[in-house]
C-alpha positions in Angstrom: 29.4 9.6 2.8 30.7 12.8 1.2 34.2 12.7 -0.3 36.1 15.8 -1.5 38.6 14.8 -4.2 41.5 17.2 -4.9 43.3 17.6 -8.2 46.1 20.1 -8.7 47.6 19.3 -12.0 46.8 17.5 -15.3 48.2 14.1 -14.3 46.0 14.3 -11.2 42.9 14.4 -13.3 43.9 11.2 -15.1 44.3 9.5 -11.8 41.0 10.7 -10.3 38.9 9.9 -13.4 38.6 6.1 -12.8 38.0 6.8 -9.0 35.0 9.0 -9.9 33.7 6.4 -12.3 34.0 3.8 -9.6 32.1 6.0 -7.1 29.3 6.6 -9.7 29.0 2.9 -10.2 28.7 2.3 -6.4 26.0 5.0 -6.3 24.1 3.3 -9.0 24.1 0.1 -6.9 22.4 2.1 -4.1 25.4 2.9 -2.0 25.2 6.3 -0.3 28.5 7.8 -1.5 28.9 11.2 -3.1 31.9 13.2 -4.3 32.9 16.8 -4.9 35.8 17.5 -7.2 38.1 20.5 -6.4 40.7 21.7 -8.8 43.2 23.9 -7.0 44.4 25.5 -10.2 48.0 24.9 -9.1 49.0 24.2 -12.7 47.4 26.6 -15.1 47.5 24.5 -18.2 45.9 25.7 -21.4 45.7 22.0 -22.4 43.2 21.6 -19.5 40.5 22.6 -22.0 37.0 21.2 -22.5 38.6 18.9 -25.1 40.9 17.3 -22.4 38.0 16.5 -20.1 35.8 15.2 -23.0 38.7 13.1 -24.4 39.1 11.1 -21.2 35.5 11.5 -20.0 36.7 13.4 -16.9 34.0 15.3 -15.0 34.5 19.1 -14.7 35.5 20.3 -11.3 32.8 21.6 -8.9 35.2 24.3 -7.8 38.4 25.8 -9.2 40.5 27.6 -6.6 42.4 29.3 -9.4 45.7 29.5 -7.5 47.9 29.6 -10.6 51.7 30.1 -10.6 54.0 31.4 -7.9 56.8 30.2 -5.7 56.5 27.0 -3.7 55.5 29.0 -0.6 53.1 31.3 -2.4 51.3 28.4 -4.1 51.1 26.4 -0.8 49.7 29.3 1.1 47.2 30.2 -1.6 46.0 26.6 -1.9 45.6 26.3 1.9 43.6 29.6 2.1 41.3 28.6 -0.8 40.8 25.0 0.3 40.0 26.0 3.9 37.1 28.2 2.6 36.0 25.3 0.3 35.8 22.9 3.3 34.0 25.5 5.4 31.4 25.9 2.7 31.2 22.3 1.7 31.8 20.0 4.7 32.8 16.4 3.9 33.6 13.1 5.7 36.9 12.4 3.8 39.4 14.4 1.7 41.0 12.3 -1.0 44.4 13.5 -2.4 46.4 11.9 -5.2 50.0 11.9 -6.3 52.6 14.3 -4.9 52.1 17.8 -6.2 52.0 20.9 -3.9 48.2 20.7 -3.8 48.4 17.1 -2.4 50.4 18.3 0.6 48.6 21.6 1.2 45.1 20.2 1.1 46.1 17.3 3.4 47.3 19.9 6.0 44.1 21.9 5.8 41.9 18.8 6.0 43.7 17.4 9.1 43.5 20.8 10.9 39.8 20.7 10.2 39.6 17.3 11.8 38.7 15.6 8.5 40.2 12.2 7.6 42.5 12.0 4.6 43.0 9.2 2.0 46.2 9.4 -0.1 46.2 7.6 -3.5 49.8 6.7 -4.5 50.9 6.7 -0.9 54.3 5.5 0.2 56.3 6.1 -3.0 59.8 7.6 -2.3 62.8 8.6 -4.5 65.1 9.3 -1.6 66.0 12.6 -3.3 65.2 15.5 -1.0 66.1 18.0 -3.8 62.8 17.1 -5.4 59.9 19.2 -4.1 57.6 16.2 -4.8 59.6 14.1 -2.2 58.9 16.6 0.5 55.2 16.7 -0.5 55.1 12.9 -0.2 56.7 12.8 3.2 54.5 15.5 4.7 51.3 14.0 3.1 52.0 10.5 4.4 52.9 11.8 7.9 49.2 13.0 8.2 47.3 10.6 6.0 44.7 8.2 7.6 44.2 5.7 4.7 47.0 4.8 2.4 46.2 3.4 -1.1 49.4 2.0 -2.6 50.6 1.1 -6.1 53.4 -1.4 -5.2 54.9 -3.6 -2.5 57.8 -1.1 -2.4 55.4 1.6 -1.3 53.9 -0.7 1.4 57.4 -1.4 2.8 58.2 2.3 2.9 55.1 3.0 4.9 55.6 0.1 7.3 59.1 1.3 8.0 57.5 4.5 9.2 55.3 2.6 11.6 52.1 2.9 9.7 49.7 0.1 10.9 49.1 -2.6 8.2 45.4 -2.1 8.7 45.6 1.4 7.2 47.6 0.4 4.1 45.6 -0.9 1.1 47.6 -2.3 -1.8 45.2 -1.5 -4.7 47.4 -1.1 -7.8 47.9 1.9 -10.1 45.0 4.2 -11.0 47.1 5.7 -13.8 47.0 2.3 -15.5 43.2 2.2 -15.1 43.1 5.2 -17.4 45.5 3.7 -19.8 43.7 0.4 -19.9 40.4 2.1 -20.5 41.7 4.2 -23.4 44.1 1.6 -25.1 41.7 1.0 -28.0 41.1 4.8 -28.4 44.7 5.9 -28.8 44.9 8.3 -31.7 47.6 8.7 -34.4 48.8 12.3 -34.3 49.0 14.4 -37.5 52.8 14.5 -37.1 53.0 10.7 -37.8 52.4 11.3 -41.5 54.1 14.7 -41.5 57.3 13.1 -40.3 56.8 9.8 -42.2 57.1 7.7 -39.0 56.9 3.9 -38.9 56.2 1.5 -36.0 59.2 0.9 -33.7 61.4 3.2 -35.9 61.6 6.3 -33.8 62.3 7.5 -30.3 60.1 9.7 -28.0 61.8 12.1 -25.6 60.5 14.3 -22.8 62.5 16.5 -20.5 61.4 19.0 -17.8 63.2 18.2 -14.5 65.4 21.1 -13.3 68.4 18.7 -13.0 68.3 18.3 -16.8 67.0 21.6 -18.2 68.1 24.3 -15.8 71.8 24.3 -16.7 72.1 25.3 -20.4 75.5 23.7 -21.1 74.4 20.4 -19.5 71.1 20.4 -21.5 73.0 21.1 -24.7 75.5 18.2 -24.1 72.7 15.9 -23.1 70.5 16.5 -26.1 73.5 16.4 -28.5 74.7 13.1 -27.1 71.3 11.5 -27.4 70.8 12.7 -30.9 74.2 11.5 -31.9 73.7 8.0 -30.3 70.3 7.7 -31.9 71.9 7.6 -35.3 69.2 7.5 -38.0 66.3 7.1 -35.6 64.0 10.2 -35.6 63.5 11.7 -32.1 60.1 13.1 -31.3 60.5 15.7 -28.6 57.2 17.2 -27.3 58.5 20.3 -25.6 57.3 21.4 -22.2 56.8 25.2 -22.1 59.5 25.6 -19.5 62.0 23.6 -21.6 61.1 25.4 -24.8 62.2 28.7 -23.3 65.6 27.2 -22.4 66.1 25.5 -25.7 65.4 28.6 -27.8 68.9 30.0 -27.4 70.9 26.8 -27.6 71.0 26.3 -31.4 70.1 22.6 -31.1 69.1 21.9 -34.6 69.6 18.3 -35.9 68.0 16.5 -38.8 66.6 13.7 -36.7 65.4 15.9 -33.8 61.8 17.0 -34.1 60.4 19.6 -31.6 56.6 19.3 -31.4 54.0 20.9 -29.3 52.7 19.0 -26.2 50.2 16.4 -27.3 46.9 15.2 -25.8 46.7 12.0 -23.8 45.5 9.8 -26.6 48.0 11.1 -29.2 51.0 11.1 -26.9 50.4 7.5 -25.7 49.9 6.4 -29.3 53.4 7.6 -29.9 54.7 5.9 -26.8 53.1 2.6 -27.6 54.6 2.5 -31.1 58.0 3.9 -30.2 61.3 1.9 -30.4 62.1 3.5 -27.0 61.3 6.4 -24.8 63.7 8.7 -23.0 62.2 10.7 -20.2 62.7 12.3 -16.7 59.0 11.8 -15.9 57.8 9.3 -13.4 54.4 8.5 -14.8 55.7 7.8 -18.3 57.9 5.0 -16.9 54.8 3.3 -15.6 53.0 3.5 -18.9 56.1 2.2 -20.9 56.3 -0.7 -18.4 52.7 -1.7 -19.1 53.1 -1.2 -22.9 56.4 -3.1 -22.9 58.4 -0.3 -24.5 62.1 0.2 -23.5 62.4 3.3 -21.3 65.6 5.2 -20.5 65.1 7.5 -17.5 67.4 10.5 -17.4 67.3 10.7 -13.5 69.6 9.3 -10.8 66.7 8.1 -8.7 63.1 7.0 -9.1 60.1 6.8 -6.8 58.8 3.9 -8.9 61.5 1.2 -8.5 59.1 -1.5 -9.8 59.5 0.0 -13.3 63.2 -0.9 -13.1 63.1 -4.1 -11.1 60.0 -5.6 -12.9 59.4 -3.3 -15.9 61.2 -2.0 -18.9 62.9 1.0 -17.3 66.6 1.7 -16.8 68.0 4.7 -14.8 71.0 6.5 -16.3 70.7 10.1 -14.9 72.6 12.5 -17.2 75.8 10.4 -17.0 77.4 10.3 -20.6 78.9 6.9 -20.0 75.7 5.3 -18.7 73.8 6.9 -21.6 76.2 5.5 -24.1 76.1 2.0 -22.6 72.3 1.9 -22.5 72.2 2.9 -26.2 74.4 0.0 -27.1 72.0 -2.3 -25.4 69.0 -0.6 -27.1 70.5 -0.6 -30.6 71.6 -4.2 -30.4 68.0 -5.0 -29.7 68.8 -6.9 -26.5 66.7 -4.8 -24.1 65.6 -6.6 -21.0 62.2 -8.3 -21.1 59.9 -6.6 -18.6 56.7 -7.7 -17.0 53.7 -5.9 -15.4 53.7 -5.2 -11.6 51.0 -6.9 -9.5 47.5 -5.3 -9.7 48.4 -2.9 -12.5 45.3 -4.4 -14.2 42.9 -1.6 -14.7 40.8 -2.2 -11.5 42.7 -0.1 -8.9 40.0 2.5 -8.6 37.3 -0.1 -8.0 39.4 -1.6 -5.2 39.9 1.9 -3.6 36.1 2.6 -3.6 35.4 -1.0 -2.3 37.8 -0.4 0.6 36.1 3.0 1.4 32.7 1.3 1.4 34.0 -1.3 3.9 35.8 1.3 6.1 32.7 3.5 6.3 30.3 0.6 6.5 28.2 2.0 3.7 
């Protein structure tokens, strides 16, 4: 069996790393299963350097389509053209896509038009917010997918409502957590820890990049100012996304307890998260990691495609509503945050389950 695995952005690589490891282990056991890794180049990220791949023991892609930046339509078209050529030159039995980036959707369409089966890892997640490009990617991908590998019972329910047969839905857990579990003991204290004189559970971590938070200058200014004020004496470590940095540069948001830092590697960033008093974010993946690490998480979004992080985990949604933000800080500073637990099957073995299912499906 030959599988072509698609990655389009940095988080995708963290998700496919444990899957590739599980494939290699099956191969060692004598199972006839091979993979080819294709990077679409959708996100041209300087941090996707050799060090990134070595840090997490991620294999280098067999092919990089080098699509780079552009509008949604330009990227989608370029990915489809490049991936069509890739499949013509390197036929496979299955295309595996992960997550919900543009590459996920575009490569699914190409594979299905070439009569190749598609497996979607993280299938079935939904935010209900059609203003998010990722939501459209999820809907299109799941409308074409053959095998659905899910992270939660919520995702299973979403797919069953669409009429997907239960036999095609495989509840396997969360591959992102496989990577976290594997690297927990390797998390690395960043240099800024000593530079800023940080102490365990005595600082906050913040990340912002969603258009709803960073595109409107006045809103961004009010949001950051309120958070900094409510945080009182707690230092806020703010690794700044390049897109956000550009917007912040003209806003004169200089506070003694707000520390802008460059984006960090996986091991350093998650060291900060694990030891933080709390995390403020508009990212989906970080809410999963904070849930597993039992760190209070304030999500600056009105909706989430990962409701289990709120219902089961440590996450609370506040959007950018000043009243909700103030109320949640009262809970945080009174040290009465809800006690979270870890969702089912977020145990570090999701990738192994995925590959075992493929071995069964293809009778390898």
